[in-house]
C-alpha positions, 0 to 999 in steps of 0.5 A: 713295267713288270716282266712278263717272260721268264728269265731262262726263256728270253736268255737264249734269244738275246743271245741269238740276237747278241751273236747276229749283230756282232757277226753282221757287225765284223762282217761289215768292218772286214768288208764282206757283205755285198755293195763294198766294192772300193770306189774309184772316180773319173772327173768330166769336167766341161762347160756346162752353162755357156755358149758350149753346153751342148758339149758338156751334156752330150759327153755327160749323157755318153759317160754316164752310159759308160759308167752303167757299162763298166760298173755291170761289167765289173772290169775296173779292177774290182772297183766301182766307178763313180763320175764326178762332173764339174762345170768349167763354163768353157772360162780358162779360170773356171778351169783352173778352179774346177783343176784344183777341186779334183785334185782335192778328192784322193778318189779321182784317177783320171780327168776327162776334159776340158773340151775347148783348148783354151780350158784345157791348156789353163788347166793342164798344168794343175793336174800334171802338178798334182800327178793326174791323167787329163784325157784331152778331149778338145777334138771331137770324135767322129767314129763311134767307138764300138758297132753297137754304140749309137743304138745303146746310147740312143736306148739310154738317151730317150732315142737321142742320137750321139752328137759328135761330142758323145763318142770321145766322151764314151771311149775316154771313159772306158779308158779312165775307169781302167786307171784304177789307181792315181799316180799320186798318193791319197794325201799327196798333192805332188807327184 
């Protein structure tokens, strides 16, 4: 194929393109581009299947709302907050399995769960061994965490009013997201 552009005219364009690509790559590596906030995760472990599934679905709706509010306000120590939801099915054996999975993710700074006394009791030693904060949610909260919670929850969830477990999940998520650094090291599962 024949080159139809003279070399001198192409040369400055090529240099400018190389410079732009190089600057973009350097900015990306340095973390200067938008959307490069460090991420912290809060695990929500609940019985998404089985007899107690209403607990989990109330809790996850409130937790998602809290994550949206936290990320919009930017109050989590300059970090973006993500929700990691896991199902323990209300089973103590499954609760231990899910707790072990949570410990494998070094970005998880706290755990909200397990919503039932038997699953909480089974999983708590796993989190303690891993040095991870467990915000126990066995007892439902009956009062709203703030004056506008009920209205914001209904707006975010197609008019559905929050159930008795939603307020506890919301308050726990706000608290957990302030734990911007896990107690354990990034590659350690011991305190």
